[in-house]
BAFI-602927 format. One record per residue: x, y, z of N, C-alpha, C in turn. Coordinates in steps of 0.05 Angstrom, whole numbers, plus 5000, padded with zeros to 4 digits. Example, Ala and Ser with C-alpha at 12.3 -4.5 7.8 and 13.67 -1.06 7.14 Angstrom:
BEGIN
526448865156524649105156526449345156
525749555142527349795143525850015157
# end
This chain:
BEGIN
612989543926615089743925617489623910
618689773891620989673876623389653894
624889423893627289403910629489603901
631189683919633289873912635189743892
636289903874638089793853640589693867
641589453858644089343870646489523863
648589493879650989643875652389573849
654189753840655489723814657089463813
658789393833660289133830658488893828
656288893843654388663841653088653814
652388883803651188893776653188783755
655688873758657688783739658188483741
658288383765658688093769656287943757
653888043763651487913752651587913721
652288143709652388153680654387963669
656687923682658787743673657887453673
655987393690654987113693652187083680
651287283665648687253651646287273669
646587393693644387413712643087693709
640487713705639187963700638788123726
639788373727639388543750636688693748
635488693724632888803720631688663695
629088683692627788553669625088693665
623988653641621288753634619288523640
617288583657615388373664613188343643
611288163649609188103630607288333625
607388543642605588763640606989013629
609488973618610989193606612389373626
612589293651613889453672616789363676
618489553680621289483686621589423715
622689183721622989093749625989073756
626689173779629389133790629488883807
631688743806631988493822633388563848
632488453870633688513896636588403898
638188533915640888443920640888153931
638988093948638787823960638487613938
636787663918636387473897638987443880
640187673873642587663857644787503871
645187553897647187403912646687103912
644087033917643386753919643786613892
642986743870643286613844646186603836
647786803841650686793835651986573852
651186533876652286313893651586043880
649086023870648285773857649885713832
650985923820652685903796655585843803
656085823829658785753838660585993846
659486233846661086453855661386443886
663786513896664286513925663186763938
660586783938659287033948657186963968
657187113991655187084012653587334016
654687564008653287814011654187993988
652688213984653188383961655988503962
657088553985659788673987661988483978
661388223974663388033964663788063934
661988203920662088213891664688313880
665788523893668288643883670588443884
670788283905672988083907672487863887
669987793882669387593861670287693834
669887943828670688053802673788053800
675088123822677988143822679287863819
677887663830678987393829677987233805
676587363786675487213763677687083748
676986843737678986693722679786843696
682286803688683186923663681586783640
680786943621679186843598680686613585
679086403578680186173565681286233538
683486103530684586153504682686083482
681285853486679285763467676585763481
674485843468671785813480671185513482
669685433502669085143505667585033481
665985193468664285103446664385303424
664685203399664685363375662485263357
660685443348658585363329659385423301
659185223284659785253255657185203239
655585413236653085383220653885313191
652485123180653085023153655984933150
657084853173659884753172661984953171
661385213174663385423171663785573198
666185553208666885703232666886003226
665786173243665786463237668586553231
668886713209671486793200673186923222
671887113237673387253257674487063278
672886873287673786683307675986513296
675686423271677786253259680486403258
680386653251682786813249683986853277
682286893297683386923324684786673333
683686443327684886193335687586153320
687586223294690086203278692186383290
691486633297693386823308694486723335
692686613352693486503377695386263373
694886093354696585863349699385963340
699486173322702086273313703586393336
702186543354703586663377704686463396
703486233398704386023416706285833402
706585863376708085663360706985383363
704385373364702985113366701185063342
700884813335699184743313696284703322
694484773304691584723309690984443300
689784283318688984013310685983993312
684783933289681783903288681083613282
680083483302679383203299676383183294
675683063271672783043264671482823279
668882823278667282623293667982343286
668682303261669382023252672281943258
673782123272676482063280678582163261
677782253238679782363219680582643226
682682743213683683013217682683193195
682083443203681083643183683283853179
682984013158684884223152684484473169
685384693158685184943173682385043176
681985203197679385323202678985573185
681185693175681085943160682085893132
681386073113682286033086685286053084
686485903066689285923061689786193046
692286273045692986523032691886543004
690486762998689386802971686686682967
685686532987682986412984681086573000
678786632989676786783003674586623016
674586363011672386193020673186023044
671486033065672085883089671685583084
673485413095673085123093670385053106
669184843095666584743106666984473119
666284453144666484203159663984033154
664383773155661983603155660283643180
657683603178655983633201656783423222
656883513247657583323268658783473292
659783323311661083433335664083373333
665683583330668483553326670083663350
672683613350674283713373676683873362
676784123371679084293363680984303386
683584253380685584253401687784453395
688684603415690884783413692484763438
694584603437696184543461694384383481
694184493505692484363525689684453525
689084653508686384753506684784603485
682184573490680484433471677684563470
676384533447673684643443672084443428
669484423435667584263420666584433397
666784323373665884463349663284333340
661084483341658484383333657984483304
658184303285657684363257654884273251
653184473245650284403243649084543219
646884433208645484573186644184823196
644085023179642885283187639885253195
638585073181635685033186635084743188
633284673206632384393208630084343189
629384093186627384013167624684133175
623184253156620584363163618584143168
616484213183614184033186612883973159
611583743158610183683133608183903126
608284023103606484243097603584143094
601784323102598884273099598084003111
599283933134598783673147597083723172
596283493184594883503209595583263226
594883273251595483053269593483043292
593782843309592082823332593882813357
592682903379594182903405592582753426
593982583441592782453464595082373483
594682413509596682303528596582003527
598881873525598981583523597581443546
597981553571596781423594593781413593
592581613579589581643579588281453559
589781313542588581133522587880863535
585780743525585080473534583380333513
583380063516581779903497580779663513
580279443499579079213512580979073531
583579123528585479023548585079163575
585179023597584679153623587379213635
588479453630591179533638591079763658
593279783673593479993693593680273680
594780273656595280533643595280483613
594780693598595280683569598180623564
598780483542601580403537602280453508
604580363500605580413473603980263452
602780033459601079893440598580053435
597480183455595180363451595880593433
598280703437599080933420599480843391
600480603387600780493360598080463347
596080373362593380333351592180613343
592680813360591781083354593081183328
595681133325597081223300595881093276
595280833278594080693255591280813248
589680863269587080983264587281253251
588981433263589281703252590481703224
592481523220593781513194591881433172
589981253179588081173159586181403150
585881603168584281833161585882053148
588482013145590182213132591982373150
592082313176593782463194596782413188
598382613191601282593187602782553213
601482623236602882613262601082503283
602182353302600882293327602682403349
601482583365603082723386602082633413
603982633432603282543459604982703479
604382673505605982793526608582633530
610482743545612982603549612682313559
614382133549614381853557616881783573
617881973587620581953599620481823627
622781743635623081583660621981723685
620781563702619981663728619881423747
619581483773619581273793617081113791
617380853798615080673800613880703828
611480603831610180603858611880463879
613280243870614980103889617280263899
618180463883620380643891619480863909
617180983901616281223915613181223917
612081073936609181043937607681303939
608781513952607281763957608081983937
609881923919610882133901608782233882
608682503879606982623859608482643833
607482533812608982523787607682693765
609382783747608382933724610182863700
609082823677610782763654612782983647
612283233659614083453654616183483676
616283293694618383293714619483003717
620682903696621582623697624082603714
624882353721627382323735629782323716
629282293690631382313670630082383643
631482543628630482603600631982423580
633482223590635082053572634181763572
632081703587631081423589628081423589
626981193582624081163580622781083606
620181143608618581063630617480783624
618480583638617580303632614680253638
613380443652610480423656608880423631
610080523608608680523583609180273566
610780093577611379843562609079653563
608379543540606479313538608279073540
608678973564610678763569609878503555
607378423557606578173545606978193514
606178423503606578463474609478453466
611178583482614078593476615378313477
614378143495615577873498614077663482
611877743470610277553454608977343472
608177423496606977233515604177313522
602677123532600077183543600477303571
598977513578599377633605599377433628
597877213625597777013647600476883650
602076873629604676753631606676913647
605977163653607777343668607477303698
605877123707605477083736604377323749
605577403771604677643787604677893770
606677903751606878143735604678163714
603177933710600877953692598478073703
598478133730596178253743596078553735
594978603712594978883702592279003703
590378873717587678993719587779263733
585679423727585679693739585379683769
586779863782586579893811586080183818
585480243843585180523851582580633841
582480903837580081043830579380973801
576880903797575880843770576181083752
576981043727577181263709579881393709
581781293724584381413725586581203718
588581293704590881123698592981153719
594780963721596880973741599480863729
600981043717603480963703605480853723
605680973747607580883767606880593775
604380533779603580253786604180063763
603680163738604280003715607279933713
608980123721611880073721612579863742
611279873765611779663785610879383774
608579383760607679123749609679023728
610779203711612779123692615178993706
616079123727618379013742617778733752
615378693763614578433774614378223751
613378303729613178123706615878043696
617678233693620478173684621877983704
621478033730622677863750621677583748
619077553743617977283740619177133716
619477273694620577153669623477063674
625077243686627877183690628276963710
626576953730626776733750625976463739
624076463721623076213709625076103690
626876273678628776173658627376103632
628575933617627375853592627876043569
626576003545627176163521626676463525
624576533539623976823543626176963558
627076833580629276953595631876963579
632276763562634676763545634576993525
632177033513631977263494632377523508
631377553533631777803548634677853552
636177653562638977693569640677743544
640177613523641777663498641077933487
638578013488637778283478639078503494
639078473521640278673538643278693533
644578463528647478473522647978643497
646378613477646678773452646179073459
644079113475643379393482645579533497
646879383515649179493530651379593511
651779443489653879533471653179783456
650479823451649580063438649480303457
648580243482648280463502649380363528
652080373530653380263554652580403580
651580653578650780793602648180683614
646880483601644480363612645080233639
647480123643648079993668648280203690
649380433684649580643705646780733713
644980773693642280843699640880633715
641180383707639880163721640980133750
643480193754644680193780643480403798
643080643787641780863802638880773810
637380653791634680573798634680353819
636680173818636879963839637480083866
639180293866639780423892637280563903
635780693886633280823895631280613906
631280383894629580163903630480063931
633180053934634179943959634080143982
634680393977634980593998633080823997
631180823978629281043976630281263957
628481443950629281643930630381893943
630481903970631582133984634582093986
636082233969638982193968640382293993
639082464008640282554034640782324053
639182104049639481864066641381664054
642481714031644381524019647181544031
648781334030651581364038652981574021
654881724032656281934017657481833991
658581583991659781483967657681443945
655281363952653181333932652481603920
652281803939651582073929653582183910
656182103913658282193895658282033869
656481843866656381693841657681423841
658681343864660081083866658280873879
656780723863655080513872655880253858
656480053874657679813862655679583860
655479483836653579263831654579013844
652878873858653578623872654478673900
655478913906656278973933654279153947
653579373933651679573944648879513936
648479433911645779373901645879093887
643578963887643478693876643678703846
645278523835645678503806643078443792
641378283805638778203793636978453789
637078633809635478873807636479053784
639079073781640279233759639379113733
639478843731638678713706635778763699
634078783719631178843714630879113700
632279313709632079573697633379593670
635479443666636679423639634779293620
633479083628631478943611629179133605
628279283625625979463620626679673600
629079783602629879993582630179883554
631379643552631679523525628979463513
627179353528624579283517622979533510
623079733527621479973522622680123498
625280133496626580263473625780123447
625779863448625079703424622079753417
620379773438617579813432617080093421
618580293431618280563420619280563391
621480423385622380403357620280273340
619080063350616879923335614580103330
613780263351611680453348612280663327
614780763327615480963307615380853279
616380603275616380473249613480423239
611780323258609080263250607580523244
608080733259606780983254607481093227
610081083221610981183195609781023172
609580763176608380583156605480663151
604080753172601380843170601081133160
603481253154603481533145603181733167
603481643192602881813216605381813234
607182003230609682003245609282073274
611281993290611182033319612282313326
610682473341611482733352611782703382
614282723392614782693420615282963433
615682973459615683213475618083213493
619683423493622083453510621483653532
621283563557620783763579623183943582
622684163595624884363600626784283622
625884093639627584013662626883743672
628083673695627583403707627683433737
626883223751626783213780629583253792
629583413815632083453829633083193842
631283003848632182753861632382533840
632682603815632782403794635582323785
635682173763638182063753639982283742
638982463726640682653711642382823730
641082923752642583083771644682933786
644182663789646182493802648482423783
647782353758649782263739651582493728
650482733727651882963716651783203735
652883173759652583383779653783653770
655883653755657083913747655484063726
653483923715651784053695649384193707
648984163733646584273747647484473768
645884683772646484893791644584873815
645485003836643485073857642984863878
644784673882644284483903646384263905
646884163928648783943932647483683922
649083483915647983233905645783113923
645883163949643883043967641483223972
641383453958639183643962636483513956
634583563972631883463967630483663947
628483563932627083743914626083993929
626484223918625584473930627584603949
629684453957631584563976633584753962
634284693938636184853923634785053906
636285183888635185363869633485213850
631185323843629285193825628585373801
627185253782626385393757623385433758
622485653747619585713744619085933725
617186103732616386333714615586563731
616086803722615287043737612287093736
611287273752608387333751607487413723
605087323716603787423691600787433696
599287483675596387523679594887263686
596187033682594986773690595786693718
598286753726599386683752600586933765
598887063781599687323792602087293811
602487053823604787023841607086883828
606986833802609086683788608786383792
610686223781610585933783613285823792
613285623808615685473815615285183806
616785103786616484833774617984623790
619684703808620884523827623384373818
624284403793626684253786629184433785
631484293787634084433787634784533759
635884783757636684883731639284763722
639584743695642184683684644084923690
646484863697648485073700649585133672
649085373662649885423634652885393630
654585483649657485453646658385173651
657285033671658184763677657484563655
654984583645654084413623655684463598
656284723593657884803569660684693571
661984723594664784623597664884323594
662784183602662783893600662183793572
661483983554660783903526657883833522
656183933540653283903538652383603539
653283453559652383173560649383143565
648183313581645383293587643683373563
644283603551642783693528642983493505
645483413499645883233477644482963482
644782863506643582603513640582613511
639382833520636482853519635482863490
636683033474635883063446636282803430
638582673435639182423420637182203427
636582193453634781983462632081993448
630882233446628182263434628282263403
630282383392630382413363631282163349
632081963364632681703351630081583340
627781663351625281543342623181743333
623281983342621282183335621882313308
619882363292620182513268619582813272
618382873295617983153303618383163333
619583373343620083403372619183673380
617283673400616383923412618183983435
619484213435621284303456619684473475
619084373499617484513518618984763527
617584983530618685243540621285303525
621085323499623485373482624885633490
623485803505624686053515627185983532
627185743544629285653561631985623547
631985623521634485613506635885893507
634386093513635486363516635786453545
633786393561633986473590631886313605
632486273631630686133649630386303675
627986283687627386423711628286253735
630386343749631486203772630286313798
629586133816628386213842630186123865
631286303881633086223903631686043923
633185893938631985723959630385883979
627985793984626185914003624886163994
625386253969624186493959621586433945
619786633943617386613927618086623897
616386503880616986513851617386803841
615986993853616187273844618887393851
620487263868622987373877625387253863
624987153839627087043823628287243803
629887143784630887303762631687123739
632187253716632887093692635887043692
636586803683639386733677639586653648
641586763635641886723606643286463599
642486353576643686113565644686163537
646686013527647786063500645885943479
643986103471641886003453643085903426
645086033416646185953390647285663392
648585603414649785343417647585133421
645585193438643485003443641884943418
641285153402639885113377641484953357
644085003357645784843338645784553346
645884493371645784213380643084083372
640884233375638184133368637984093338
638984283322638784263293640484033283
642883993295644583773287643283503292
642183473316640983213323638483163306
636983373301634583333283635483263255
637683383245638683313219639583023217
640882923238641782643238639482453233
637082523243634782333242632582433223
633082643208630982733189628482833203
628782963226626483043242626083353241
623683433249622983713251622883793281
623084053285622984163313620684363315
619284343338617184533345617884653372
617884923373618485053398615985153412
615585083437613285183452613885473460
612985663443613685943447611286103457
609986003477607586123487608186293512
606486483519606986653542608586893535
610087003554611787233550614287153536
614587233511616787143494618487373485
621087363490622887563479622787533448
622387753434622387743404624887613393
627087633407629587513397629387203395
627787083413627386793412625986713386
623886863379622486793354624186853329
625887053330627687103308629586863304
630686773326632486543325630986293314
628586243324626986023314626586043284
625886283275625486313246627986273230
630286363240632786333226633586043223
632785873242633685593242631485393237
629185493228627085313219625585163241
625585273265624085153287621285273287
619285103283616485193281615485293308
613985513307612685613332609985493335
608685553357605985443363603985673364
601685623354599485823355596985683365
595985773388593885643403591285813401
589185703390586685853385585585983410
585385833432584085943456585586183467
588186213460589686453469589086693450
588186633426587986843406585086933401
583186763408580386823401579387073415
580187133439579187363453580187623440
582487613426583487853413582887853383
581487653373581087633344578887833334
577187923352575088113344573188003323
572787733323570987623304572287543277
574787613273576187553248577087263248
577287133225578286863223581186853234
581786633247584586593257586486543234
588786653235590786623214593486553227
593886293234596386213246598786283227
601086333239603386403223604086173204
604986243180605786053160607985873171
607685613167609685423177609385343206
607485453220607185403249605685143254
605585073280603984853290601584973304
599184933293596785063303595084853319
593984943341592384783359589984943369
587884803376585684943389586385003418
587484813432588284843460590584663466
591584663490593884493498593284353524
595184183533594884043559594884233582
595784483578595884683600593584873600
591684843582589385023580586784863587
584585013588581984883589581584723563
579984523564579084393539577384603524
576784543498575284743483572484793495
571184573502568484603515568784753541
570884693556571284833582571985123577
573385193556573985473550571385623543
569685493527567185623520565585693544
565585523564563985563588565485713610
567985783605569585933625570485763648
570885503644571785333666574585423677
576285513659578985603667578785853684
576886023679576486263695575586183723
573786003724572785903750575085783766
576785623753579085503766580985713777
581485923762583286143771582086293795
579486323795578186453818578586273843
578086013840578385833863581285813873
583185853855585985853863586986113874
585186313874585886573885587486743866
587386673840588886823820587387053807
584687063812583087283802581287383824
581187653827579287763846576587813832
574687913846571987943835571888113810
573188343811573188523787574488403763
576888283768578288153746576687913735
575387773752573787543743571487633726
570087853734567887953717568888053690
571188183690572388273664572988033646
574187823659574987583643572487443632
570387433647567987293637566687463615
566687723617565587893595567087853569
569787853572571387813548570887533535
570687333552570187063542567487043528
565387163540562787153528562787293501
564187523499564287653473565787483452
567887353461569387183442567686943433
566186833452564486603444562286693425
561086923430558887023413559987083385
562387203383563587263357564287003342
565186803357565886543345563386403333
561286403349558786283339557786423314
557886693314556986843291558686783266
561286763270563086723247562886443236
562386243253562585963245559885833240
557785993235555385883225552985893243
553186003268550886053284550085833303
551485603303550785383321552385403346
551085463369552485493394552685213408
554185043396554484763405557484703405
558584613428561484573429562684393407
561284173401562383993380562284123353
560084253347559884383320561884613318
562184773339564084993338566984883336
567584673350570284563349570884463321
568984313309569484203283569884433262
568284643265568584873246571185013251
571985043276574585173282576885013272
576784753275578884583263579084613233
576684633220576684663191577884933183
577285143199578385413194581485403196
582485273217585385253220586485083198
584984883189585884713167586184863141
584685073138584885233113587085443114
588485463137590485673141593185593130
595085773134597885733124599585573144
598385493167599885333186600985083173
603284993181604384743170602784503179
602184493205600784263216598584363235
596284233236594184293255593884043272
594184063298593983833316591283853330
589683633328587083623341587283453366
586383563388586183413413583783233413
584182973416581982783414579682843433
580182933457578082973477576183203469
577183393453575383603444573283503425
573783273413571883173393569283073406
569383013432566782953445566183153468
567383393465566783613483567383553512
569583433518570483383545570883643560
569983653585570383893601572783873620
573283643631575283613651578083603638
579783803644582483813631584283593643
586283523627588283333638590083453659
590283723658592083853677590984133682
591084223707590584503714593084613726
594684773712597184873723596685023749
598484993768598185123794596784953815
595784723807594384543826596184303832
595784193856597083943863594983743872
593883793897591783613907589083693898
588683943889586084043882584883903857
586683813839585783673815587683453809
586683223802588482993796589583023768
591983143766593083213740594482973728
594582973701595982773685595382483693
592882423696592082153705589482053693
587682233685584982153677584982003651
583481783651583081633626581181793608
581381743582579381873564576681743568
574681893561571881793564571281583544
572581593521572081393500574481213496
573980953493576080763487576980793458
579280673451580180683423578080553405
576980333414574980193397572580363392
571680513413569380683410569980913391
572381033393573181253375573081163346
574080923341574280833314571580803301
569480753317566780733306564980963311
566081183322564481413329564481623307
562281653294562181853272562682133281
561982193306562482463317565482513321
567082303322569982333324571182333296
570282143280571482103253570882333234
568382433234567582623214569082893217
569383013241570983253242573883223232
574982983237577682933227577782913197
575682793185575482783156575183063145
573683233158573383513149575983663151
577483613172580083743175581983643153
581983383147583683283126582983413099
580383443094579483573069580483853067
580284003090581184283090584184303085
585684123097588584123093589284063064
587883863052588483803024587784033006
585484163011584684382995586584612998
587584673022589484883026592084823012
592884573012595384492998595084512968
592684442958592184472929592184762920
590984932937590885222930593685332930
595385242949598085342950599685252926
599385002918600784902894599785042869
597185112868596185252845597285532844
597585662867598785932867601685922858
603185722867605985702859606185652830
604385482819604385422790603785682774
601985842785601286092772603686282771
605286292793607586462793609686372772
609986102770611886002751611086062722
608486042717607586092689607886372681
607886562701608186842693611086932693
# end
């Protein structure tokens, strides 16, 4: 039954804060949001509201509009004329001068044309500061479009933790990823893509914690569990003492990044305690790193506090929760130094990976999750940028982010992390967004933005509510895209937006306007293709499947349908319909691609078809090349499936010598080259006429 429509004052208050009082669901139905949800979400945004009847007083007590907006976007360096004129009029009325300080510290001229001039001044790209008396605004001067993906290119995808070779390690690491880039680059790949490599707790911090690369403790720091410590220090693993014990533990066939992080910490402690040249190099390197990224000490202090008192911040002293943790008094300086060393070494190894990958012709494509853990560093370090919970809130206690019901998840999804407060983060100058983008784009030549829809709106779920009982909260997409385009421009990188699922057409229009490539996934489109060849959008990133879907072999056999039945997401009738549709899609695919009903042959042919398309890049998942059935992740599961942990069935050495792996990639490379040649020929023909 549809909830009753909220009262007019509550609707007006919700509209003023970007909270949707109704929305169109994934099935095309208009849904009204309950008053309880609106009140809870508005309270999470800082409104003094406990019940719907408080809305009128909230409206009456609303702050007077700011003289200057906190953020001004200047696409191609030009402030919108109307806004510039408004600022100039305001300055004249106040008899105050406009001061525009550029990023480099110099002063700029007027925002609007001088008398008789019709052309707006153009600012250099960067982050500038506009001041008018006591008011200030951040001016984001950004290119209109970011760099496109390499045309007619291809790449490979593998989770870094899943890689392995003759070294007996707890988890795949950055050296494994570098070896994969070298292998793929030699075959002609332009990109090597992987899952997020971002910070999370080690086993020593949180032995029972369930981890996911899409719920890191920070989006601004690396996960030291991916560090090849011996390689970074130029030492034999045996020289690391206890930290050199990197042999596999636990269940065979599974990686353990958290345990690897604990081993890195032990190895670093051994080196620093032993002293000598290696310890000297570590300390001098960290000193230089502190000058480049002085916030590393604050991050390391947080990690030391979690090590000392646990990750449950409700148990921390109030002063710690407020951000005041003193090195040497509250936490051991040696523990802080360990985490500083780990970040410096990991950052250096990521930089080395990026350089080696580019040298092999295979650039690094990294992944930016949409959020982070509520008990992590970012929510502690930037509390005003997050909504929906006190600093000591445990994960799940405050407002969380997820997705409304759709045909895959009939009850919706709760991803468990705290949402960014759009107003708080904006007023602060976007420290979390800027820090996250800058951290990854320092090294990546392409960045996949997970759930890019979140730049426009996110689904907020009140405390204690079911995922279906949430609503959408709007975000300033223009500003967020400008920050992303600016940071990508600084580093000559491309952006890919994960625009899958229920997508507002306005999001794709914005992506197109600013050169952010969309994603096209074959297993989502094959059932509706009707036997026709797939034609991914020009300039897009095309894939057969993703880390959130069945593998290709699993899709062919309906493994994902079986999983949804077991999770209670499909009843008998819906399951029978899904299986019929899947069988028809498989039969049409076999007929179109040559008649061989074999997963490897079908996958190779499908890759070749995508390679002949107008997509900018085609990404091949390595595990599909040997018809893997077990997915790396089954969304909606926790204990039912061990997600984001399984090692690949083939080692890197085996892949390099496996013709069944190499040959499909050679065919894909040939299709991409042929498509590029055909495109160049067509362009030449146009010029000649």
